[in-house]
C-alpha positions as a printed NumPy array, in Angstrom:
array([[-19.781, -17.267, -12.457],
       [-19.507, -16.429, -16.18 ],
       [-16.266, -14.551, -15.496],
       [-14.805, -17.614, -13.736],
       [-15.851, -19.951, -16.557],
       [-14.217, -17.669, -19.136],
       [-11.087, -17.589, -17.004],
       [-10.921, -21.423, -16.811],
       [-11.621, -21.742, -20.539],
       [ -8.811, -19.307, -21.339],
       [ -6.399, -21.22 , -19.094],
       [ -7.234, -24.456, -20.923],
       [ -6.581, -22.785, -24.273],
       [ -3.192, -21.628, -23.043],
       [ -2.437, -25.101, -21.695],
       [ -3.099, -26.908, -24.947],
       [ -1.407, -24.239, -27.024],
       [  1.739, -24.692, -24.95 ],
       [  1.91 , -28.402, -25.847],
       [  2.586, -27.45 , -29.464],
       [  5.534, -25.208, -28.581],
       [  8.767, -26.053, -30.372],
       [ 12.089, -26.655, -28.741],
       [ 13.054, -23.123, -29.713],
       [ 10.085, -21.752, -27.785],
       [ 11.192, -23.649, -24.711],
       [ 14.702, -22.292, -24.959],
       [ 13.37 , -18.736, -25.103],
       [ 11.399, -19.068, -21.856],
       [ 14.622, -18.722, -19.901],
       [ 14.838, -15.159, -21.223],
       [ 11.264, -14.349, -20.205],
       [ 11.47 , -15.993, -16.787],
       [ 14.76 , -14.459, -15.699],
       [ 12.794, -11.496, -14.328],
       [  9.72 , -10.939, -12.209],
       [  7.41 ,  -7.956, -11.612],
       [  5.84 ,  -6.996,  -8.288],
       [  2.82 ,  -4.687,  -8.067],
       [  2.614,  -2.421,  -5.002],
       [ -0.499,  -0.542,  -3.913],
       [ -0.112,   2.195,  -1.301],
       [ -2.66 ,   4.432,   0.42 ],
       [ -2.529,   7.365,   2.81 ],
       [ -4.354,   7.911,   6.092],
       [ -6.491,   5.063,   7.417],
       [ -8.592,   6.619,  10.171],
       [-11.474,   5.486,  12.358],
       [-13.595,   8.297,  13.74 ],
       [-16.367,   7.471,  16.182],
       [-19.087,   7.694,  13.514],
       [-17.285,   5.026,  11.506],
       [-17.316,   2.379,  14.231],
       [-20.873,   3.3  ,  15.195],
       [-21.969,   2.663,  11.592],
       [-20.179,  -0.693,  11.684],
       [-21.625,  -1.884,  15.002],
       [-23.798,  -5.028,  14.877],
       [-26.626,  -6.099,  17.174],
       [-24.278,  -8.116,  19.385],
       [-22.071,  -4.999,  19.865],
       [-19.296,  -6.415,  17.697],
       [-18.181,  -4.566,  14.571],
       [-18.044,  -5.428,  10.889],
       [-15.926,  -3.103,   8.756],
       [-15.693,  -5.42 ,   5.758],
       [-18.57 ,  -3.796,   3.801],
       [-16.507,  -0.582,   3.633],
       [-14.194,  -2.33 ,   1.163],
       [-16.671,  -4.307,  -0.973],
       [-15.97 ,  -2.418,  -4.189],
       [-12.277,  -1.628,  -3.698],
       [-11.146,  -5.086,  -2.576],
       [-10.912,  -6.28 ,  -6.191],
       [ -8.224,  -3.693,  -6.912],
       [ -6.078,  -4.883,  -4.018],
       [ -6.622,  -8.494,  -5.037],
       [ -4.658,  -7.613,  -8.177],
       [ -1.66 ,  -6.332,  -6.188],
       [  1.196,  -8.274,  -4.614],
       [  1.861,  -5.915,  -1.696],
       [ -0.613,  -3.439,  -0.12 ],
       [  0.592,  -0.768,   2.327],
       [ -1.267,   1.929,   4.282],
       [ -0.843,   4.357,   7.199],
       [ -2.84 ,   3.204,  10.241],
       [ -3.606,   6.549,  11.863],
       [ -5.323,   5.236,  14.95 ],
       [ -4.612,   3.072,  17.973],
       [ -5.996,  -0.381,  18.742],
       [ -5.469,  -0.525,  22.516],
       [ -8.143,  -3.119,  23.307],
       [-11.713,  -3.148,  24.574],
       [-10.547,  -2.473,  28.148],
       [-10.081,   1.139,  27.035],
       [-13.169,   3.034,  25.881],
       [-13.448,   3.273,  22.108],
       [-12.995,   6.817,  20.876],
       [-12.37 ,   8.837,  17.743],
       [-10.712,  12.227,  17.369],
       [ -8.741,  13.643,  19.138],
       [ -7.555,  10.617,  21.189],
       [ -8.194,   7.459,  19.203],
       [ -8.928,   3.908,  20.296],
       [-10.404,   1.68 ,  17.619],
       [-11.978,  -1.812,  17.808],
       [ -9.811,  -4.739,  16.754],
       [-12.431,  -5.551,  14.109],
       [-11.133,  -2.534,  12.193],
       [ -7.944,  -4.505,  11.537],
       [ -9.971,  -7.535,  10.469],
       [-11.588,  -5.351,   7.806],
       [ -8.201,  -4.156,   6.558],
       [ -6.901,  -7.707,   6.37 ],
       [-10.028,  -8.783,   4.481],
       [ -9.615,  -5.969,   1.972],
       [ -6.052,  -7.021,   1.128],
       [ -3.603,  -5.054,   3.278],
       [ -0.229,  -6.591,   4.088],
       [  1.742,  -3.908,   5.945],
       [  0.531,  -1.021,   8.111],
       [  2.689,   2.017,   8.829],
       [  2.361,   2.903,  12.521],
       [  4.626,   5.939,  12.907],
       [  2.248,   8.918,  12.996],
       [  1.059,  11.711,  15.261],
       [ -1.718,   9.59 ,  16.825],
       [  0.443,   6.534,  17.522],
       [  0.923,   7.515,  21.203],
       [ -2.708,   8.462,  21.883],
       [ -3.035,   5.63 ,  24.432],
       [  0.518,   5.848,  25.763],
       [  3.023,   2.974,  25.834],
       [  0.426,   0.227,  26.253],
       [ -1.484,   1.57 ,  23.278],
       [  1.606,   1.341,  21.065],
       [  2.412,  -2.209,  22.173],
       [ -1.193,  -3.456,  22.026],
       [ -1.61 ,  -2.006,  18.535],
       [  1.449,  -3.932,  17.348],
       [  0.174,  -7.129,  18.987],
       [ -3.29 ,  -6.799,  17.44 ],
       [ -1.783,  -6.109,  14.01 ],
       [  0.305,  -9.277,  14.192],
       [ -2.596, -11.269,  15.622],
       [ -4.55 , -10.436,  12.468],
       [ -1.737, -11.672,  10.181],
       [ -0.581,  -8.173,   9.247],
       [  2.84 ,  -6.576,   9.617],
       [  3.784,  -3.089,  10.75 ],
       [  6.598,  -0.591,  10.343],
       [  7.47 ,   2.476,  12.399],
       [  6.612,   1.444,  15.97 ],
       [  8.324,  -1.209,  18.07 ],
       [  8.12 ,  -3.096,  21.368],
       [ 11.842,  -3.137,  22.162],
       [ 15.037,  -1.276,  21.337],
       [ 16.457,  -4.418,  19.716],
       [ 13.426,  -4.637,  17.422],
       [ 13.755,  -0.953,  16.494],
       [ 17.428,  -1.3  ,  15.672],
       [ 16.874,  -4.398,  13.551],
       [ 16.317,  -4.152,   9.836],
       [ 12.99 ,  -5.576,   8.808],
       [ 13.105,  -6.83 ,   5.238],
       [ 10.016,  -7.983,   3.407],
       [ 10.29 , -10.483,   0.587],
       [  7.837, -11.05 ,  -2.247],
       [  8.629, -13.504,  -5.031],
       [ 12.368, -13.146,  -4.529],
       [ 12.314,  -9.342,  -4.291],
       [ 13.517,  -8.031,  -0.917],
       [ 12.461,  -4.561,   0.152],
       [ 12.764,  -2.395,   3.253],
       [  9.885,  -0.22 ,   4.428],
       [ 11.111,   2.473,   6.807],
       [  8.674,   4.939,   8.368],
       [  8.967,   8.043,  10.546],
       [  6.693,  10.76 ,  11.972],
       [  7.281,  14.454,  12.625],
       [  5.85 ,  14.057,  16.16 ],
       [  3.15 ,  12.595,  18.421],
       [  0.812,  15.53 ,  19.121],
       [  2.902,  16.978,  21.921],
       [  2.989,  13.836,  24.053],
       [  6.228,  13.353,  25.978],
       [  7.597,   9.842,  25.526],
       [ 10.034,   8.947,  28.347],
       [ 13.617,   8.766,  27.108],
       [ 13.897,   5.067,  27.963],
       [ 10.979,   4.368,  25.59 ],
       [ 12.117,   6.447,  22.619],
       [ 12.309,   3.229,  20.608],
       [  8.506,   2.934,  20.606],
       [  7.894,   5.267,  17.636],
       [ 10.264,   6.382,  14.884],
       [ 10.7  ,  10.168,  14.701],
       [ 12.018,  12.063,  11.71 ],
       [ 15.715,  12.414,  12.485],
       [ 18.285,  12.88 ,   9.725],
       [ 20.957,  10.699,  11.284],
       [ 18.51 ,   7.927,  12.201],
       [ 17.145,   7.84 ,   8.651],
       [ 20.647,   7.806,   7.163],
       [ 21.752,   4.913,   9.389],
       [ 18.588,   2.906,   8.769],
       [ 18.941,   3.218,   4.998],
       [ 22.608,   2.242,   5.269],
       [ 21.647,  -0.85 ,   7.291],
       [ 19.026,  -1.826,   4.739],
       [ 21.605,  -1.537,   1.973],
       [ 24.094,  -3.644,   3.937],
       [ 21.498,  -6.416,   4.068],
       [ 21.153,  -6.322,   0.258],
       [ 17.633,  -4.901,   0.067],
       [ 16.563,  -4.689,  -3.58 ],
       [ 14.323,  -1.712,  -2.877],
       [ 14.19 ,   0.874,  -0.077],
       [ 10.847,   2.572,   0.518],
       [ 10.588,   5.397,   3.064],
       [  7.162,   6.466,   4.361],
       [  6.95 ,   9.832,   6.154],
       [  4.179,  11.305,   8.281],
       [  4.717,  15.017,   7.725],
       [  3.42 ,  18.228,   6.184],
       [  0.751,  20.812,   6.917],
       [ -2.741,  19.45 ,   7.396],
       [ -5.176,  20.113,   4.511],
       [ -2.482,  21.703,   2.354],
       [ -2.371,  20.56 ,  -1.277],
       [  1.297,  21.322,  -1.775],
       [  4.481,  20.258,  -0.029],
       [  6.127,  22.791,   2.308],
       [  9.81 ,  23.549,   2.764],
       [ 10.147,  21.106,   5.663],
       [  8.849,  18.214,   3.575],
       [ 11.11 ,  19.131,   0.664],
       [ 14.166,  19.355,   2.908],
       [ 13.51 ,  15.928,   4.447],
       [ 12.873,  14.382,   1.036],
       [ 16.031,  15.876,  -0.49 ],
       [ 18.182,  14.472,   2.304],
       [ 16.475,  11.074,   2.12 ],
       [ 17.145,  10.889,  -1.618],
       [ 20.818,  11.615,  -0.951],
       [ 20.869,   8.856,   1.67 ],
       [ 19.849,   6.393,  -1.062],
       [ 16.065,   5.927,  -0.865],
       [ 14.414,   4.461,  -3.963],
       [ 10.815,   5.551,  -3.309],
       [  9.445,   8.084,  -0.808],
       [  5.813,   8.202,   0.321],
       [  3.93 ,  10.576,   2.582],
       [  0.792,  11.067,   4.648],
       [ -0.689,  13.377,   7.335],
       [ -2.158,  16.363,   5.413],
       [ -5.38 ,  14.334,   4.707],
       [ -5.316,  15.782,   1.206],
       [ -3.421,  14.763,  -1.891],
       [ -0.166,  16.439,  -2.841],
       [  1.632,  16.078,  -6.196],
       [  3.956,  13.251,  -7.183],
       [  7.455,  14.146,  -8.366],
       [ 10.083,  11.925, -10.007],
       [ 13.779,  12.21 ,  -9.238],
       [ 17.172,  10.823, -10.172],
       [ 18.22 ,   8.451,  -7.402],
       [ 21.545,   8.61 ,  -5.565],
       [ 23.417,   5.387,  -4.801],
       [ 20.176,   3.414,  -5.186],
       [ 19.199,   0.217,  -6.976],
       [ 16.754,   1.87 ,  -9.366],
       [ 17.747,   4.669, -11.719],
       [ 14.646,   6.842, -11.25 ],
       [ 12.512,   7.116,  -8.125],
       [  9.566,   9.235,  -7.067],
       [  8.094,  10.984,  -4.056],
       [  4.373,  11.12 ,  -3.273],
       [  4.324,  13.894,  -0.67 ],
       [  0.843,  13.03 ,   0.565],
       [ -1.588,  10.313,  -0.509],
       [ -4.58 ,  11.913,   1.21 ],
       [ -7.269,  10.037,   3.109],
       [ -8.046,   6.418,   2.362],
       [-10.885,   6.177,   4.889],
       [-12.087,   8.743,   7.437],
       [-15.118,  10.801,   8.412],
       [-13.701,  14.017,   7.006],
       [-16.393,  15.048,   4.555],
       [-15.116,  18.298,   3.084],
       [-13.607,  18.846,  -0.348],
       [-10.109,  17.386,  -0.936],
       [-10.378,  15.279,   2.267],
       [-13.369,  13.107,   1.298],
       [-11.268,  11.051,  -1.101],
       [ -7.82 ,  10.535,  -2.455],
       [ -5.938,   8.006,  -4.492],
       [ -4.473,   4.537,  -4.369],
       [ -0.923,   4.728,  -5.677],
       [  0.102,   1.672,  -7.686],
       [  3.591,   0.988,  -9.008],
       [  5.438,  -1.946, -10.538],
       [  8.974,  -2.957,  -9.656],
       [ 10.834,  -5.567, -11.714],
       [ 13.9  ,  -7.596, -10.837],
       [ 16.133,  -9.358, -13.332],
       [ 17.604, -12.373, -11.536],
       [ 20.362, -12.719, -14.103],
       [ 21.69 ,  -9.156, -14.091],
       [ 20.359,  -8.291, -10.574],
       [ 18.943,  -5.065, -11.999],
       [ 15.897,  -3.434, -10.365],
       [ 13.636,  -1.186, -12.418],
       [ 10.545,   0.929, -11.9  ],
       [  8.198,   0.03 , -14.738],
       [  5.   ,   1.945, -14.086],
       [  3.487,   4.452, -11.646],
       [ -0.291,   4.791, -11.602],
       [ -3.046,   6.164,  -9.39 ],
       [ -6.646,   5.088,  -8.918],
       [ -8.911,   7.99 ,  -7.813],
       [-11.2  ,   7.037,  -4.909],
       [-14.066,   8.678,  -3.061],
       [-15.538,   7.861,   0.363],
       [-19.308,   7.437,   0.391],
       [-21.207,   7.966,   3.638],
       [-24.937,   7.396,   3.715],
       [-27.737,   4.926,   3.238],
       [-27.25 ,   1.869,   1.019],
       [-29.347,  -1.249,   0.53 ],
       [-27.737,  -2.565,   3.72 ],
       [-28.354,   0.49 ,   5.9  ],
       [-25.993,   3.246,   7.082],
       [-22.577,   2.62 ,   5.615],
       [-19.229,   3.981,   4.561],
       [-17.931,   2.75 ,   1.194],
       [-14.61 ,   3.338,  -0.561],
       [-15.415,   3.596,  -4.241],
       [-13.394,   4.144,  -7.426],
       [-14.455,   7.648,  -8.437],
       [-14.359,   6.622, -12.09 ],
       [-17.922,   5.431, -11.357],
       [-19.202,   8.989, -11.571],
       [-17.107,   9.758, -14.648],
       [-18.465,   6.644, -16.407],
       [-22.046,   7.158, -15.177],
       [-21.898,   3.791, -13.416],
       [-22.502,   4.991,  -9.884],
       [-24.457,   2.725,  -7.456],
       [-28.243,   2.842,  -7.433],
       [-28.308,   4.125,  -3.85 ],
       [-26.51 ,   7.35 ,  -4.883],
       [-28.269,  10.679,  -4.564],
       [-27.521,  13.365,  -7.142],
       [-25.331,  15.15 ,  -4.597],
       [-23.245,  11.989,  -4.11 ],
       [-22.516,  11.769,  -7.808],
       [-21.595,  15.454,  -8.007],
       [-19.236,  15.18 ,  -5.041],
       [-17.613,  12.049,  -6.437],
       [-17.137,  13.688,  -9.82 ],
       [-15.639,  16.767,  -8.154],
       [-13.226,  14.517,  -6.244],
       [-12.318,  12.691,  -9.462],
       [-11.299,  15.895, -11.241],
       [ -9.497,  17.275,  -8.169],
       [ -7.509,  14.068,  -7.858],
       [ -6.509,  14.095, -11.515],
       [ -5.393,  17.718, -11.335],
       [ -3.237,  17.215,  -8.235],
       [ -1.686,  13.86 ,  -9.113],
       [ -0.657,  14.89 , -12.623],
       [  0.345,  18.439, -11.743],
       [  4.111,  17.887, -11.573],
       [  4.685,  14.943, -13.88 ],
       [  3.387,  13.274, -17.014],
       [  5.047,  10.018, -15.949],
       [  2.215,   9.075, -13.605],
       [ -0.914,   7.719, -15.275],
       [ -4.494,   7.358, -14.126],
       [ -5.462,   3.751, -13.466],
       [ -8.844,   2.053, -13.755],
       [-10.332,  -1.171, -12.438],
       [-10.364,  -2.564, -15.976],
       [ -6.675,  -1.814, -16.522],
       [ -5.843,  -3.373, -13.169],
       [ -7.702,  -6.555, -14.076],
       [ -5.91 ,  -6.687, -17.43 ],
       [ -2.494,  -6.426, -15.774],
       [ -3.433,  -9.223, -13.397],
       [ -4.582, -11.387, -16.296],
       [ -1.361, -10.83 , -18.227],
       [  0.639, -11.711, -15.129],
       [ -1.3  , -14.937, -14.625],
       [ -0.721, -15.891, -18.25 ],
       [  3.011, -15.356, -17.814],
       [  3.046, -17.516, -14.678],
       [  1.121, -20.275, -16.399],
       [  3.431, -20.287, -19.405],
       [  6.341, -20.598, -17.02 ],
       [  4.67 , -23.506, -15.29 ],
       [  4.001, -25.309, -18.572],
       [  7.559, -24.7  , -19.722],
       [  8.843, -26.694, -16.763],
       [  6.818, -29.835, -17.574],
       [  9.446, -32.393, -18.699],
       [  7.719, -33.74 , -21.801],
       [ 10.404, -32.309, -24.085],
       [ 13.61 , -33.43 , -22.418],
       [ 15.839, -31.89 , -25.083],
       [ 14.592, -28.394, -24.338],
       [ 16.893, -25.901, -22.674],
       [ 15.072, -24.392, -19.706],
       [ 17.002, -22.464, -17.087],
       [ 14.025, -20.923, -15.315],
       [ 14.419, -20.84 , -11.548],
       [ 11.116, -20.793,  -9.698],
       [ 10.814, -18.055,  -7.091],
       [  8.622, -17.999,  -3.998],
       [  5.366, -16.203,  -4.831],
       [  4.143, -15.552,  -1.293],
       [  4.899, -12.441,   0.714],
       [  7.483, -13.401,   3.317],
       [  8.831, -11.211,   6.074],
       [ 12.429, -11.539,   7.189],
       [ 13.737,  -9.711,  10.239],
       [ 17.522,  -9.466,  10.212],
       [ 19.096,  -8.605,  13.54 ],
       [ 22.138,  -6.37 ,  13.852]])
């Protein structure tokens, strides 16, 4: 409550201070407001092993996964777009729920992801065909039913061949995703459109289509690599090199269940001058409890667009170390995704055992070592820094709003208001 009151008080101060602005101040707002910044948050593998849904089961046999995200939700609330790899299937309650090796997860799992702040789920991965064709289609339907979007699996050939552009505040971006395979399952040739596979020509054509539709940013998300390896292999590097040459701005990865380093590169025929590849973002949530798999990182980056010059720039790449708690809390048996800075700052929850703190601290240092191994351009993020960025953004928006109030009719104000909600635009061939 105190935080909200301080927020309102600060807004009022800004409001009244704006009234005293001179005509010169008003004229300058057109310079400030000609650009906008979008914050992306991206995670790796989102899994649901059987122990996870058993922990989340309620007395009426329904499931509540929302408590898993109590502490981390605030971070996503500060982002404009949140993306993750859904490495499970939601085929429906008619099929028995199951974890590894053939997944089927309750629909309530998606409700928890929506609650926590996710916008888009990548669905091209090795478990996507665990429940055959119906599993792929039902998963897509359940994702859309819960007001989420997906990329990488499709219900028709026409849908697969269409370019799906996402728009946030006037910034249009493509999210293309592909998997190395589907665990040996044979998908009939007439249904090859169901799940995107890693294919050089397919990737090249898809990127070309996205460019032809004037996407401001092209993000490619791969499901590839050797499981539990903390470094990229030759196959990953080959795919990434070709994808850079095809014109990708940003490349992301998942599947190893462990973090792999982030590397920056000079883009080729792309909108931004410098891009980066995150070969593997590790686990976001799972029941894998061993070192390097019991946590990971949330990757956060800012993309800015200048509406006057049409330039797109990458303005910051950050990571928030996270650790997955499994155990007894004040509410019973639970999983919790926690910022691992808690252990570093000695602010861990009261329900922690000494072993929990030690494991979280170990994960914190492992994450820092891996994420910063190949580049000094990526910085560690914190909850406090995230909140500060959000606050600065809100101040900028409010100043823009005040600048448009017509109580100084002689002022020169060329600001054009952009839509601030995440819209999804599917453009057919």
